[in-house]
N, C-alpha and C positions, 0 to 999 in steps of 0.2 A: 046654563049650568056654570058655576064659578070654577076656575082652575084650582087644583089642589095646591095648598100652601107648602112651600119647601123652605128649609133652613138656609141661612146665608153662608154658613161655613161648613165645609166638609173636607176631610183629609184622606188622601190615599197614601198609605205608608207601606212601602215594599221593602222587605228585608231579604237580601240574597245571601244566604248562609254560606260562609267560607269563600266569598268572592275574591278577597285579596290573595296575592301570590307573589312570587319572585320572578325575575327574568329567566327565561329558559332557552338554552341553545337550540332546541328543536323548533322553537318559535321565533328564531332570529334574534334571540336575546330580548324578546319582549315578554311581558307578563301575559297570561291568558286574557286579561281584561283589555290590554293594548292590542292584542292580536285579533280579537273578535270584532266583527263588523256590527256596530250597534248604532244605527242612525237615529232611532227613537230616543235612546238614552243619551246619546250625544247632544241631541236637540234640547232635551230637558236640562242637561248640564250647562249648555251654552246660555240658556235663557234664565237659569236659576242661580242660586248661591251655592258654592262648593267649599268644602273644608275638611279638616281632619279632626277626629275626636277619639278619645279613649272611652270605651263604654262605661267603665266604672272609675278607674283612676290610672294615672300614668304608670306604665310598666307592668300593669297587672294583666296577665293573660287569662281571659275569662272563658268559661264554658258557655255553651249556647243558653243555658237556663239563667245563669247569673247575668249575662249580658242582656238578655231579653227583659229581665226584671228591671234592670237599670234603664234601658232605653224606653220602657213604658212608664217610667217615673217612680219606681220602687227601689230603694237602696237595698241591694242584696246583703250588705253587711248587717242590716237590721232585720230583714224579713225572710231571708233564705233559710229553709228548713230541710234541704236535701231534695234531689231531683226525682226520687222514687214516686212521690205523690203526683207529680206532674205527668210522668209517663203512664201511670196506672189510671188516673182520671181521664187522660186523653184517649186511652184504650177503651174506655167505657165503664170503668169500675167506679161506682159511687163510694165516697169516703166520708166517714163520720169522725168527729173529734175522738182522739185516742187510738185510731187505726194507724198502722204503719204500712209503708209501701216501698217497693224497690223497682228501679229501672233494671231490667233483666235481659240477658242474652241466652239463647240456645247456643251451646258451645260443645266442644269435643275434649274429653279428658282421657288421657292414658291412665287407665285404672291401676296398672302395675307401678308406675312411677309417681303417680299423683300430679303429673304435669299437665297443664292446660295446653294442648297442642294447637288449638284454634279457638279463639274467643268468639268467632262467628262461624257456627256450624255450616251455614250456607246463607249467602245474601239473598238468594232466590228461594224463599221459604214460605211463599204465600199459600201454597196448597197444604203443606205438611204442618206448618205452624199452628193454624187453628185447630187441627185434629189433636195435636199434642197438648195444646192448651185446654181443650175440652176434657182430655183425660186427667189433667192435673187439677182442674177447677173443682173445688169442694172436697179435696183430699183431706184425709184425717191424719192427725199427729198422735200416735199411740200414747206418748208420755204427757201430752198436753191436750186432752179431749175438750177443754173449754174454749179452744181457739179455732176460729174459722179461717180457711184459706181460699182466696179467690184469685183466679188466673185468667187473663184475657190476652189474646193475640194483639200485637200492635202493628208493626210493619217489619218487612224483611226478617231478620233473625231475632227481633225484639218482642218482648212481652211485658205486661205489667203484672205484678204480684202484690196482693194486699193481704195483710194479716189483721184479723179483728179479734179482740178479746180484752180481758182486764189488765190494767197496769203494764202496758207496753211502753217501751222507750225507743225514741228515734236515735238515741245516742250510742249506736253500735257501728262497728265496721262491717264491711261486706266480705264476700268470698271471691271477688274478681281480682286477679293479679294485675289486670290492666294491660298486660302485654302477652303475646303468645310465648309458649315454651317457658313458662314460669310455673312454679308450684302453686297449686290451688290453696287458697287461704281459708281459714276458719273465721267465723264471725266472733268478734270480741267486744266486750263492754268497753266503752270509752270513758266511763266514770265508775265510781264505786257504789252506785245506787243498786239496791236489790232489783229494781225494775230493769235496769240495763243488763245486769248479769242474767236475769231470767229470760229476757228477750233474746240475748245472744244464744242461750241454750235452745230456745224455741227455733231460732233460725238455723242452727246447725242440724237439728233434727229434721226440719223442713227440707233442707238441702239433701239429706240422705234419703228421705222418702220420695222426693222428686226423682232422684237418680234411679231408685228401684223401679219406679213406674216407667221411666223413659227407656231403660236398658231392655226391658221385656216387651216394649211396645212394637206391634207389627210394622209401624212406620220405620223404625230403626232397623229391623230385620231386612226390610226392603232396601234401605239405603246401603247397608253392608253388602247385600247381594249385587247392587249396582256399582260397587266400588267407591261409594261416597263416604264422607265422614259421618260417624254416628253423632246424633244430637243427644248425647247421653247425660248432659248436665244442663242446669240453668244457673248461670252466674248471677249473683244477687249483689247489687251495688247501689249506692246513693240512697240509703235508708232515709225516709222522710215522712213527715206528717203534713196534712193539709194546712197551708198557711192561712192566717186570718188577717185580712187587710181591708182598708177602705176600698170599696169597689171603684173601678176605673171611672165610671160615669160620675160618681160623687166627687172623686178626686180632681178630675179634669173638666167636668162640665160638658162632656161629649158622649153621645150614645155609641158604644163601640161594637164592632164585629170583627171576625177574624176568619181567614181561610188558612188552615194549617193541618194537612193530613199527617205531618210528623207529630206523633202522639205527645211527645214531651212538651212541644210548643202549644198544642191544643189544650193540654192539661194546665199549663201555666195560664193560658188565657181564661180557662174556666175558673181558676183560682182567683182571678182578678175580676170576675163577673162579666167577662166578655162573651158574647154570643159566638158560637162556632158554626159557621155556615157550611151547608152541603155544597159540594162541587163534584159533578159527575166526572169520574176518571181521575180524580186527584188521589195519588198513591203515596206521595212523599218520597219517591225515588226517581230513577232515570225515566221510568215509563209514564210518569205523571203527565196529565194533560194540562199544560200551563195555560193554554187559552181558556180552558174551562174555569180554572182558578181565578184568572184575571177577570173573566166575565162575571163570575159570582160577586166579586168585590164591586165591579162596575154597577151591577144591578142593585146591590145593597145601597150604594151611594146615590143611585139615581131614583130610588123609590121615593114617592109613590108613582113616579112616571113610568117605572118598570116594576115588574113583579119581583119581590124580594125572595131570595132562596130560603129553604127551610133550615132549621137550626138543630144541632146535635145536643142531646141531653144524656149525660152519663147515668148508667144504671137503668135506662129505659130502652126498649126495643124500637120505639117510635120516635120520629123527629117531630118537633113542633114548628108551627109557622113562624117565619121571621117577622120583623116589625113591618106592618103595612106602610108606615110612613118613612121607612128607611132608617139609615144610620148616619152619624156625623163623622165617624172615624172607622176606616176600613184597613185592617192590617193583613197583608199578604205575605206569608212565609214561603220561601222557595228553598228546597233542600238539595236538589240534584247537583248543584255546583259543588257543595260541600262533599257529597259522595264521590264526585270525580277526583277531588283532592285526596280523600282517603284512599282511593284506588290508584292514585298516581297516574291518572289518565289525562294527559295534557290536551289532546285533541278533543276528547269528549267534554272537557271543561269549557273549551272555546265554543263548541257547538251548543252546549247547554246555556251558556251566556247569550248566544245569538237567539236561542229559542225564547229566552226571557224577554229580549228586546221585541221580538215579534208579538209575544203574548201581551205585552203592555199596551200595544196599539188598541186592544179592546177597551181598556180603561180610558184611554184618551178619546177614542171615538164616542164612547158613551157620554163623556163630559161635554164634548162639542155638540153632540146631537140632542142634548136636552137643555132645558132652561136652567139647570143647576150648574153653577160655575164654582168649581172647587177652588178654595183659596190656596191649598197646599198639596203638592205631591212630593213625597220624601222617598229617597232611595238610600239605603245604607246596608251595612253588614254587621253581624255580631262579633265575628272574629275572622282572621285569615285562615286558610287551609292550604299552606304551601304544598306543592306536589312532592317535595322531598321528605315531608313529614309523614308520620303514621296516620 
């Protein structure tokens, strides 16, 4: 029997979100990256080519979505249409042309003052979040009966929200003040078109109807009894539509796959025609099984010599089989380091970096143990997440 044919070129691309930082007194005036013990990454750096880059342009501080677009070869100044569609598609909501979507947070509002006291009702929301999303999914808007609302839980305090209906505009502002202890915002049209004005009115009613459901939900009654913040609002931001671009495979000549339990990154990948692989225990937070994520990429790049993981499809309950002959480009997104920066947890950031180093051994072993020799391994980040920042 003849051996299976394998391609000559395969790429493992690992993006460690928020990896960069500043020197910290607690770490002996080293950065977390300097303080961490990273023998595998050190070996790759020693044997490879190293440099500095700006994801989009010099001096522009990018969000994860715009930076990822640019790193994957798509100029965000041309193609970016808001992050809402990425989050919602990654959460499993199918989107059609004309739909709008939001990247959304369960949050806490002081109803008397109108101040958002906490933009994240609870980072550990894995049990309650899906229950509340199920209560919101399919909700009706009394003044706008022709519009459909879909809600799906994402990760931690996040969810995706999609609105479907005629003549919607993505050119509206959101309700998120972006910092704690600031007044809640109203959605506003960002141009003078009837579509934008009508869409802003729809979203303001949507916000009110969401709040009515959440305030009266048993989950929040239980949270109050336990002394926890109420998740009494959903902040809506990053209104966006699904982007239309040349698929990654056609643009670069590489068959792409991605492991990205962080929903905004998964949705971005889906928008570019990238297959999103299953990885057991991948959660997109501190608890994620990094070795499982790395192993999924390793298998996808080693197929047909190893069985390829299954692939996520938005809007469907079932996953489909991955490519039996494998992929040429495997993108691995790691979020835990960025979370540690958000939480100002220096030691946790160091330990998370060390866990990445350990996990990457799975990718290296798979390459050495097969006849497939990968031409390229890439390590980078989309932006810094200094521990002194929010």
